[in-house]
N, C-alpha and C positions, 0 to 999 in steps of 0.2 A: 329676113322677114321684112315686110313692108308695113309701115305704120300709117294709120289714117291721120289726116291733118285736122286739127281742131282750131279753136279760136286763138290760142296763143302758141301754136306750134303743133307738135304731135300729140296724139291722144295719150294722156298720162297713164291711164289704166292699162292700156296696151303695152306701153313702155315698161311700166312697173311689172306687169305679168311676164314680159319677155326677160327682164333682168332677173326676176325670181326664178324662171325656168333655167336660165343660163347659170345662175348661182347654184341651183340644185344639181345640174349636170356637172358643174365644176367641182362641187363638193363630192359628188358620186365618183368622178374620175380621180380626184385627190384621195378619197378614201380607198379606192381600188388600188391606186399606185402605192399608198402607204402600206396596205396589206401586202402587196407584192414585194415592197422593199423589206418589210419585216420577215417575210418568207425567205427572201434571198439572203438576208442577214443571218437568219437561223441556219439555212443551208450552208452558208459560208462558214459559220462557226463550227458546224458539224464536220465539214470538210477540213477545217483547220485542226480540229481535235484528232481526226483520223490521220491527217498528215503527221501530227506530232507523235501519235502512237506508232505509226510506221517508222518514223525516224528513230524513236526510242528502241523499237524492235531491231531495226537495222544496226544501230549502235551496239545493242546487246549481242547480236549475232556476230558482228565484227570483232567485238571484244572477246567473245568466246572462241572464235577462230584463232585470234592472235594468242590467247592463252593456251589453246590446244597446241599450236605450233611451237610455242616456247616450251611447253611441257614435253612435247615430243623431242625437241632438240636437247632438252635437259636429260631426258631418259636415255636418248641415244648416247650422249656424252658419258652418263653414268655407266651405261652398258659397256662402252668402249674402255673406260677406266677399269671397270671390274674385269673385263676380259684381259686387259694388260696385267692386272694383279694376278689373275689365275694363271696366265701363261708364265709370268715370272716365278710364281710358286712352283709350277710344274717343272720349270727348268731347274730350279734349285733342288727340288725333290729328285729329279732325274740325275743330277750331278751327284747328290748325296748317295742315291741308290747305286750309281755306277761304282763309286768308291767302295761302298759296302759290298757290292757284288764281286768286285775284283778281290777284295780281302777274303770273301767266302770261297771263291774259286781257287785261290791259292791254297786253301786249307782242305780241299776235297781230295778224297782218295779216288783211284781209278773207277771204282764201282759207283761212288757218288757222282763222279763226273759223267758217267754213262747215264745215270738217272737224270742228272741235270740237263744233259743234251736232249733227252726225250722230252723233258718239260719245256725246254727252249723251243723244240720243234713244234710242240702243241701250241705254245704261245704265238709263234710265228704264223701258224695256221689260223688262229683266232684273229690275229691282226690283219692277215690277208683277207679273211672273210669279211671283216669289218670294213676294210678299204673297198672291197667289191660292193658291199651294201651302200657305202657312201657314194661311190662312183655311180651306181645305179640310181640313187636318189637325186644326184645332181643332174644326170641325163634325163630324168623324168621331168616333163614339163609341168606336171601337177605336183607341187611341193607338198610333202606330207605334213601332217599336223606335228608341231614341235614336240608335243607330249608323246606322240607315237614314235618319233625319232629317238627320243630318250629311252622309251620302252624297248625299241629294237636294239639300241646300243647296249642295253644292260644284258641282253641275251648273250653277248660275246664278251662281257666285261670280266675282269679278274679282280677279285677283292685284294687290293694292295695291302690292307691291314693284315691279311693272312700271310702275305709274303714278307711283311716286315716284322712279323712276330719272331723274335730271336729265341723264344722258349722252345720252339719246335725244331727238330732236326730236318734236314733235307728229305730224309726218308719218310718222316711223318707227313711232311707237306706233299710229297709226291703220292703217298698213299691216299691222302685226303682228296687229291685231284683225280684219283683213279688211274694213276700212271704205273703203279706197282701192284 
């Protein structure tokens, strides 16, 4: 802007008007910038809060995954330990049963031995059928539901409590099994 010259320099009214206009523009720009700074500060705070929430969620997810992995490892270890105990018990039961069976076999008459051989043959057939079912399940790419496997296995199972019952004679056991 050009100012008119007056007696002692520039026209004071024009200079004052110009300074006032510039002051208003400066105040307007400053006010706009302050508003923008406050908006950016609010947006920055919101983003900071969102980041903190995401970090907390990520930490919670990571912690959950780690706990799940540790629980799975613990369950796997417990299952392995339980399986070992079951196998050890089964081996002990088998050894005990073998001794008992040898004692029983020595006491059998020829007729009882014949009935026992028939029972043995039936048990061997059941075991062979179970092994075929197991082999088919292993060969099948779609593994069956574990509950269904147990259900299928019980179809060929022999109640060992019945076999261990010393109150029954071999003849009674064979007749209960439908062999006589």
